[in-house]
N, C-alpha and C positions, 0 to 999 in steps of 0.2 A: 504493500500500500504506500502510495506517495503521501508526502506531507502537504498539507494545505495551508497556504499563507493567506490571511484575510486582513485587509486594512479596514479598520472600523473607527467609529467614534461613538459617543454616548450622550444623549439618547439617540437611537437610530433603529426604528422598527424594521427597516430593510436588512440591516446587519443582523438583527435578532432572527429574522426569518431565514437568512442564509446560514447562520450558525446552527439553528434548529435542524435544518435539512442535513447539514454536514454531520451533526451528531448522530443522526439515524444511520449514517454510513460507517460509523465507528472508525473515523479517521483522526489522525493527530492534527489538531488545528493550532497554528501559530497565529495568535491575534496581535495585531499591532495597532494601537490607538493613536491615530495621527493628530488628535487634538492635544494629546499629552506630550508629543515629541515632534517638533516642527521639522527636524531633520528627516524623520520617517515620512512626513507629508511630502517633502521634496523627493525622497526615494520613490514614493508611490507615483508621483507625477512623472518621474523618469521612466519607471518600469511600465507604465500604462500609456506612454506617449501623450500625457497631458490630461488624462481623465481626472476630474475633480470631485466626482460624486463618490459616496461610500455606500456599501462596501465595494472594494475591489479585490477580486479573488484570483489566486494562482494555485494551480495544482502542479506540484513540482515546479518546473520552469514554464509550464503552459499557462498563458494568460486566458482566463475564462471571461472576465468582465465583472459586471455587477450582479445584484441579486436576481434581476429579471432573466439574465442570461443563464445564471446557475440553475434557476427553476426550469428554464427551457431545455437545457442539456440533460437535466434529470428526467423530464417527461419523455424525451426522445430516447432515453436509454444510454445516451452517450456518456453521462457522468460516471457510471460504473466502469466503463472502458477507460476513461481518463484516470480513474483512481487506481486501477490495477497496475 
């Protein structure tokens, strides 16, 4: 199983939704709160080519996107393939 990195902030219902889905997959989640660490916010912008919304999700080195995209790849069955 690959590690999942998720850039979040709080409060953030979209982040909560993404984390809830990922927890059902029993994956290790590395959560980075960009509101607590401005350097991590810059890192997120670089890794996502400028995406400013949260959450931003990476599975291993694969950039998934935000919560909507995560939910979409889960519905299509692609998420399980990405996690393997």
